[in-house]
N, C-alpha and C positions, 0 to 999 in steps of 0.2 A: 123422031120416034112416033109411030102411029098411035092413034087413039086406042086401037084395039090392044096393042102391046101394053100401053099405059094402064088400060083397064085390067088386063091380066095381072100386071105387077101389083096393082093396088089390091085386087082380089086375093092374090097369094099372100100379101103382107097381112091383110085383115084376117085371113084364115089362120096364119101362123100365130098372130097375136091372140086370137080366140083360143087356139089350142094351148098356147103357153099359159094364158090366164086361167083356163079350165084346170090345168094341173097345179097352178100356183095358188089356187083359191083355198087350199087346205080341204079338210073333210067337210062334207055336208052332214048336218044332223038329220037323221031319217028314223023311220019306225023300224023296230025289230020284229021278230028275232033274226038271228043270223041263220044262214043256210046250214051251217054245222053247229046247231044249237047245243049239242051235247058237249062239245069241246069249248065253244065260246059262250060260256055261261056268264051272264051279267052279275056283277058284285051284289047289287040290290035291285029291287023292283023299280027304283027311281033312276037307275043307270041309263044314260042316253046311248044312242047307237050312231056310229059314224059310217060314212061311205065316201071313199075317194074315187075320182074318175078312173076308169080302167086303163091300165097301161099294158102295152104288149111286152112280153118277156123275150128272152131271159133277162133276169134282173141282177143289178149290183147291190148287194146287201152287206152292211158292215155291223160288227159287234164292237161297241165302245165300252169296254170294261174299265173299272177303276182299280180298286184294291185287288191284289192277286195272291197275297201271302198266307193263304190257308187251304186246307184240303177241299172245302166246298167250292171255292172259286176255281181251283185247278180242275176239279171234276166238271164244273160248269163249262169251262173252255173246251175240255175234251168232249163233252156231250154236244156242244154246239158244232164242233167239227165232225163228229160222228153223224149228226143229223143232216148236216149239209152234204155229206158224202153219200147219203141214201140215194139210190138211183132215181127214185121218183121226185126227190127234192133237187138233186144235182141237175136234172134236166131243166129246171126252172131258173137256175142260177148262171149268170154270166161270170160273176165273181163273188167270192165270199171272203171278206177281210176281217181280221181280228186284231185288236190292239188293246193293251192294258196300260193304264197311265198312272197307277198307284194311288196314293191318298190325295194327290193334288187336284182339287176341284177345277181350278182354272185350266189345268192341262187336259182334263177330260172334256171340258166344254170346247177347248180349242180343237181337240180331235174330232168332236162332232161337227164343229164348223168346217173343218177341213174336208170331212166326208160330204157335207152339203155342197161346198164349193167345187168338189171334184165330180159332182154329178151322180152320186149314189142315189138309188131309188128308195132305199129304206135303211134305217139305222135302228138297231136294238141296243139298249143301254141299261146297265146296272149302275144306278146313279150314286155318286159319292155324297150328294147333298140333295134333299128333296125340294128345296126352294130356289136353288141357284140357276135353274135351267129355263126360267120363263122367257128370257130374250131369245135363247137358241130354239125354243119351241116355236116362237113366232117366225124365226128365220127359216126353220124347216117347213112350216106350213106355207110360207110365202114362196118357197122354192118347189112346192109340190112333193116334198120328201115325207114319207111315212115314218113317224118316230114312235117306237114302242119301248116303254120302260118295263122292266121286270124285277122281281125280288126287291131291291131297294128302288121303289118307284118314286114318282114325282107328285108333289102337291099341286095338282092341276087337273082340270077337266078338258084341256085342249090337246092332250096327247093320250095315246092308249097306254093303260097300265095293266100288267098281267101279274097276279100275285095270289098268295093265300091270305087268309085273315091273320096278319101278323100280330095285331093286338089280341085277337082271339087266342093265338098260341100262347101269349103271355098270360092270359086269363086261365088257360088250361093248366099251365105250370103252377100258377098261384093257387088254383083250386086244389091241385094235388097236394101242395104243402099244407093248406088249411085242413084238408081231410086227413092227412097222415101224420102230421106233427101233433103229439098229444097236448091237450089242454088249451088249444087255440092261442098259443103264445110261444115265444122263443126268439132266439137270435138266428137270423137267416143270412146266408151268403148268396149274393146275386152276382154272377159272373156275366158281365155285359159284353157287347160286341164291339164293332168299330164305331168310334165316337163320331157323331154328326150325321149318321145315316138314318133313313126312315125306319129300317127294320129294328135297329137298336132302340130307337125312341119308342116305337109302337109296342114292342115286346115288353120293355120296361114299364110303360104306362099300364099295360094290361095286368102285369104282376102286381104292381103297387095298388091299383084300384081294387083288385080282389082282396088284398090284405086289409085295406082300409075298410071295405064294406063288411068284412067278416066280424068286425067288432072285437077282434083279438088284440093282444098286446105283442106287437111285433117290432123287433129291431132289425134293420137291414144294413149289412155291410156290403158295399159295392166295390168290385174290382173290375178292371178292364182286361178281358181275355182275348179280344179281337177275333173271336170265332176260330181260334187256333189252338191246337192241343199243346204245343210247346209253351206258348205264352200263358195259356190258362193254367197249366201245371205249375208254372213258376209263381204266378200271382196268388193262386190258391194256397200253395205251400207257404208263402209269405204271410197270407192272412191267417192261416192256422197257427203259425208261429207266434203271431201277435195276439190273437183272440182266443187261442187254445181250443175252443169248442163252438160248433155250430149245430143247431137243431134241425136244419134243413138247408138244401142248396137248390138254386135254380141256375142253369147255365145255358146261355143262348147258342153256344158253339164252343168246341174244345172240350166236349163232355168227357171223352176218354181220358184226356190229360187231367181233368178235374178229379175224376175218381182215382186215378193213379196217384195224385198228390195226397189224397186222403189215405190211401193204402200205405204210401211211403211214410206218412206222419203218424201212422197207427191211430188215426182218428176213427172213432166208432162209426159204423155205417149208419146213415140217416136217410130219410126220404130225399130223393133227387129228381128234379124235373129237368130233362136235357133234350138235346137234339137227336138226330137219327144216325149218328156215326155207327158203323159196324162194330168198332172196338168197344164203344159204350154199351151197345146192346149185348155184346158178348159178356162183359163184366156184369151187367144187370142180371143176365141169366145164371152165370156161374156163382155170383155172390148173393143171390136172393136168400139162400138158406142161412147166410151169415148176417142178414138184416138190411141189405141194400135193396130198398124198395123204390123202383124207378117208374116214371112215365117217360117214354121216348116219343117225341113228336116233332114234326117239322115239315120242311118242304124240300123236295129233291131238286138237285141242280138241273134236272131235265126241264124245269120251267123255261130255260132259255130256248129249248126246242119249241115250246108252245109259243114263245114270243116271235121266233122266226116264222113259224107256221102262220101266226096272226098277220105278220108283215106281208107275207106272200098273198094271203087271202085279201088283204086290203088293196094291194097292188092290182089284183085281178078284179077289183071292183065289187067284192063281196061286202056285205054289211057286217060290221063287227062292233061289239060293245066297247064303250070308252074305257070301262074297267071290267076286266075278266077275272072271275073267281076260280081258283084251283083248290082241290081238296088237300087236306093234311094227311100225312102218314102217321098214324098213332098206334102205339103198342104200350100196354101197361102191365106191370107185375100182377099176376104170375104168368102172363101169356106170351113170354118170349120163346119162340120155337126155332131151333136150328133148321136151316133150309127154307125158312119162310120169312120170319122177321129179322133174322140175322144169319150170318154164314161163318161157322166156326173155323173152316179151313181157309177162308179168304183173309186178305189184309185188313187190319184195323182201319186203314186210311181211305175209306170210301163211305158214301152216304147210301144207306139202304132206302128202298122205296123210291128209286129214281125212275119212276114211270108215271104216265098219265094215260091209262088205257082208253078213256073216252076221247082222247085226241089221237089215238093210234101211235102213241109214243111209249116204247117199252124196251129199254136197253139193258143188256147184261153187263156185269162188271168187266168182263173180258173185252166187250166191244168198246167200252169207254176207255179202259186203261191202254188200249192200243193206240190212242191218239196222244198228241203232245200238248203241253200247256203254252207253247211259245206263240208269239204273235205271228200272223201270216198275212 
């Protein structure tokens, strides 16, 4: 073998190693802001910014979902597929894969590992547990894979998180109850979400901190509704049967089922802080005259589209915040308006406010419902 050929082989090997190591280094911490600063808004003024080496597309991107058993998660999967099907997004994707692994944290981590080992460029994840992903984050960074968590995010500053202020949402519901339950005291029913998730934890902490700071005399009964109407309706019915009366209610999800349980039990209407289900907002509007005083606030499933948009921007070499803040959709009594904050002629089973205009994401209910919830 000639010296020239040997030199060429060594040069090629070194170049390949440098290219691989560049991609495998994970993100570099750089100065902001992002190119799309309106969409990629940092969570705080202290949020750091990431930049990955630019990769040439089209890209292989996967959605690793966990729990699938409620309307929000189903609509989220449908929204992800609708976003990936947009012509301007589809042109950047070689493959878009969706898998839901249920409540099993180990199964979700195994799915993420499988996507890393299969050479996917980016993975977006709605995490079943906020602390269990540290090893897989390191594996993703070592492989040069962009990892973006949304909704149920990760307790880390080594991956990108996309979310609303979940604790702030709990505080909003807590403040609604303090403001609207007479006498700054009473027995409250708190309908919680999926146990072990960051969203359930943060919303619960927000509610309870407000109640404690109010100086009032509050007793809280907690039930687990799993953000699901059917489950929430059952556990609320059981709670009413045991405790007879509540002075106020907060419900993280399954809000429509919660109010229907009150109606079925002939429980007097009381102040309720709930999510953004269309059915819940219908009831809030229809029953306001009967004493149902609601605040409806939350985060649309379309945040998955923001997560995918973030992953693509990162793969294209753009600067993105490590923690991206999204706005809440909030409507309070007496401001529920048909055709605006709810849709009387549409199904109860979708979340209103499923858009983020600053990110160019705005889906109609019809566009979302045309997609399936199945893995792909």
